[in-house]
C-alpha positions as CSV (number, residue, x, y, z in Angstrom):
1,K,-159.3,45.2,-47.7
2,E,-155.9,46.0,-45.9
3,I,-155.7,49.1,-43.8
4,H,-152.9,50.8,-42.7
5,L,-152.2,53.3,-40.0
6,E,-150.0,56.0,-39.9
7,V,-148.4,57.2,-36.4
8,A,-146.3,60.3,-36.8
9,Y,-146.1,60.6,-33.1
10,M,-147.0,58.0,-30.7
11,P,-149.2,58.8,-28.1
12,Y,-148.0,58.6,-24.4
13,S,-144.7,56.9,-25.8
14,R,-142.7,58.6,-22.9
15,M,-145.3,56.9,-20.5
16,D,-143.2,53.2,-21.1
17,R,-142.7,52.4,-17.8
18,A,-144.4,53.2,-14.1
19,E,-141.4,55.2,-12.6
20,T,-143.3,55.0,-9.2
21,P,-146.2,52.6,-7.8
22,E,-148.6,56.1,-8.4
23,T,-147.8,56.3,-12.4
24,P,-149.7,55.0,-14.7
25,F,-148.6,52.6,-17.7
26,M,-150.8,55.2,-20.2
27,L,-148.9,53.7,-23.3
28,S,-150.1,50.1,-22.9
29,Y,-153.7,51.3,-22.7
30,V,-153.1,52.9,-26.1
31,A,-151.7,50.2,-27.9
32,E,-154.4,48.0,-26.7
33,F,-156.8,50.4,-28.2
34,I,-154.7,50.5,-31.5
35,N,-154.7,46.9,-31.7
36,G,-158.1,46.4,-30.9
37,L,-158.7,48.2,-34.5
38,N,-156.9,45.4,-36.3
39,F,-155.1,47.3,-38.7
40,S,-153.3,45.0,-41.1
41,K,-150.1,47.5,-40.8
42,V,-149.1,50.2,-38.6
43,N,-146.3,52.6,-39.3
44,V,-144.8,54.8,-36.5
45,Y,-142.2,57.3,-36.8
46,E,-138.9,57.8,-34.4
47,P,-140.9,55.9,-31.6
48,H,-139.3,56.9,-28.4
49,S,-138.8,53.4,-26.9
50,Q,-138.6,49.9,-28.1
51,V,-141.4,49.5,-25.5
52,T,-144.0,50.9,-28.1
53,V,-142.5,48.6,-31.1
54,D,-143.2,45.7,-28.5
55,L,-146.8,46.9,-27.7
56,L,-148.1,47.2,-30.9
57,D,-149.1,44.5,-33.7
58,N,-148.0,44.6,-37.2
59,V,-145.9,47.8,-36.4
60,T,-143.1,49.0,-38.4
61,P,-141.1,51.7,-36.8
62,Y,-139.4,54.3,-38.9
63,Y,-136.3,56.0,-37.8
64,H,-135.4,59.3,-39.8
65,N,-133.5,61.6,-37.3
66,D,-130.2,59.9,-38.6
67,Y,-130.9,61.1,-41.9
68,L,-131.7,64.7,-40.6
69,F,-128.4,64.5,-38.5
70,E,-126.7,64.3,-42.0
71,A,-128.6,67.7,-43.0
72,V,-127.5,69.6,-39.5
73,R,-124.1,68.3,-40.3
74,E,-124.1,69.9,-43.3
75,I,-125.6,73.3,-42.2
76,E,-123.5,73.6,-39.4
77,E,-120.2,72.5,-41.1
78,F,-119.9,70.1,-38.4
79,L,-116.0,69.2,-37.7
80,E,-115.3,65.9,-36.6
81,I,-111.8,66.8,-34.8
82,V,-113.3,69.8,-33.5
83,D,-117.4,69.7,-32.3
84,Y,-119.5,67.5,-30.2
85,L,-122.2,65.0,-30.7
86,V,-124.2,65.4,-27.5
87,F,-127.1,62.9,-26.5
88,P,-129.2,64.3,-23.3
89,D,-129.2,61.3,-21.7
90,A,-128.0,57.5,-22.3
91,G,-131.5,56.5,-22.9
92,A,-131.3,58.8,-26.2
93,M,-127.6,57.5,-26.5
94,K,-129.0,54.0,-26.6
95,R,-131.6,54.6,-28.7
96,Y,-129.5,55.9,-31.8
97,E,-127.1,52.7,-31.2
98,G,-126.4,51.3,-34.9
99,T,-128.1,54.3,-36.8
100,S,-125.3,56.8,-38.3
101,I,-125.9,59.5,-35.7
102,K,-122.3,59.2,-34.2
103,A,-119.3,61.3,-33.9
104,Q,-115.8,61.0,-32.9
105,N,-116.1,63.6,-29.6
106,T,-119.8,62.2,-27.9
107,L,-121.2,63.4,-24.5
108,Y,-124.1,62.0,-22.8
109,G,-125.9,63.5,-19.7
110,N,-127.1,61.8,-16.8
111,K,-129.7,63.6,-15.2
112,T,-131.9,62.9,-12.0
113,R,-135.8,63.6,-12.1
114,D,-138.4,64.2,-9.4
115,F,-140.8,61.8,-10.9
116,T,-143.7,63.4,-8.8
117,T,-143.0,66.5,-10.1
118,G,-141.7,65.8,-13.4
119,R,-138.9,68.6,-12.8
120,I,-135.1,67.8,-13.3
121,T,-132.8,68.0,-10.4
122,G,-129.5,67.3,-11.5
123,L,-127.5,67.0,-14.9
124,E,-123.6,66.2,-15.4
125,L,-122.2,64.8,-18.9
126,V,-120.0,62.4,-19.3
127,G,-117.7,62.0,-22.1
128,D,-114.1,62.9,-23.3
129,M,-113.9,66.5,-23.0
130,S,-110.7,67.1,-23.4
131,N,-111.2,68.3,-27.5
132,I,-113.7,71.3,-26.3
133,N,-113.1,74.9,-27.1
134,S,-114.3,78.0,-27.9
135,L,-114.9,77.3,-31.5
136,A,-117.0,73.7,-31.0
137,T,-120.5,73.4,-31.8
138,A,-122.4,71.3,-29.9
139,V,-125.7,69.0,-31.6
140,I,-127.9,67.7,-29.0
141,V,-130.1,65.0,-30.5
142,D,-133.1,63.4,-29.2
143,D,-136.6,62.4,-30.4
144,L,-138.7,65.1,-28.6
145,S,-139.1,68.3,-27.4
146,S,-141.8,69.8,-24.9
147,F,-140.8,72.5,-23.3
148,G,-137.3,71.5,-23.6
149,G,-136.6,71.2,-19.8
150,T,-133.8,68.3,-20.3
151,F,-131.9,70.6,-23.3
152,V,-132.0,74.0,-21.1
153,K,-130.4,71.9,-18.6
154,T,-127.9,70.1,-21.3
155,S,-127.0,73.4,-22.6
156,E,-126.0,75.1,-19.3
157,K,-123.8,72.9,-18.5
158,L,-122.1,72.7,-22.4
159,R,-121.7,76.6,-21.8
160,E,-119.9,75.7,-18.5
161,L,-117.7,73.5,-20.5
162,G,-117.0,76.5,-22.9
163,F,-119.2,75.6,-26.0
164,K,-120.4,79.5,-27.6
165,R,-123.1,77.8,-30.4
166,I,-125.0,74.9,-28.9
167,V,-128.0,73.5,-31.3
168,L,-130.4,71.0,-31.0
169,L,-132.1,68.1,-33.5
170,V,-135.4,66.8,-32.9
171,F,-137.6,64.3,-34.7
172,H,-140.8,65.8,-32.6
173,A,-141.6,69.4,-31.5
174,E,-144.7,70.2,-29.2
175,N,-146.0,73.2,-29.6
176,S,-144.9,74.3,-26.5
177,I,-141.6,74.9,-27.4
178,F,-142.4,78.5,-27.7
179,K,-143.3,78.6,-24.2
180,G,-140.5,77.9,-22.5
181,E,-137.0,79.2,-22.2
182,L,-135.8,76.9,-25.1
183,F,-134.7,79.3,-27.5
184,N,-133.2,81.7,-24.7
185,H,-130.2,78.7,-24.7
186,I,-130.7,77.1,-27.9
187,D,-128.9,79.0,-30.5
188,H,-130.7,76.5,-33.2
189,V,-133.1,74.5,-33.1
190,Y,-134.0,72.1,-36.1
191,T,-136.8,69.8,-36.1
192,T,-140.2,68.0,-37.9
193,D,-143.6,69.1,-38.7
194,S,-144.9,65.7,-37.0
195,I,-146.3,67.3,-34.1
196,L,-145.4,70.9,-34.7
197,T,-148.3,72.8,-36.3
198,E,-148.2,76.3,-34.6
199,H,-144.6,77.6,-36.1
200,G,-146.0,80.0,-38.7
201,N,-147.9,81.9,-36.2
202,W,-147.3,85.3,-36.1
203,E,-146.7,85.3,-32.7
204,Y,-143.9,82.8,-33.0
205,K,-142.4,84.7,-35.9
206,K,-139.6,86.0,-33.6
207,F,-138.3,82.9,-33.6
208,Q,-138.0,81.6,-37.2
209,D,-134.0,82.8,-37.2
210,K,-133.2,80.3,-34.9
211,L,-136.0,77.7,-36.1
212,T,-135.4,75.4,-39.0
213,V,-138.9,72.8,-39.6
214,F,-138.2,69.6,-42.4
215,S,-141.2,68.6,-43.7
216,F,-142.7,65.3,-42.1
């Protein structure tokens, strides 16, 4: 028999490299465990990096954020000559090279992080900012959000540049998005229910007008 494994979100996928000598390389251990189960096919959705693909046997990656980006463009009435696509860091921009996630006006973040605490200590936006005006919408795109610290920092910089509307598209969202400051800084969040499970809970109904969850 052929047995397939469907991985909605690869555990520890962000721990794909050792930033300091003390950082455990957790993704390699998870991949080794999965490989040991000898699945005939492993489907991984929106992997965080190529490292996930390289470590897994019999793997097929699926990237669906490009389809979701088209949906968000339509909902937000994205104007190519006015609005901006924003990647929070160079890694996110590289991840979506060769996809339909592109725009005439694009910015990306150059951030610094304290890897002992995980906190972002600084972020600057890079790109042509000559078209920015108060009517422009910024669409931030990435694969995953937890508490959303990166996107909060990004949105703060975008507000300083004059953007009035800022929306976020992430394929994966942990339930912790409801417990940070994300919704205080982002006008609308678009995501999927790949790992999000608590969006229907009564205590989070206050976010329903600022959240769109696509079916995974």
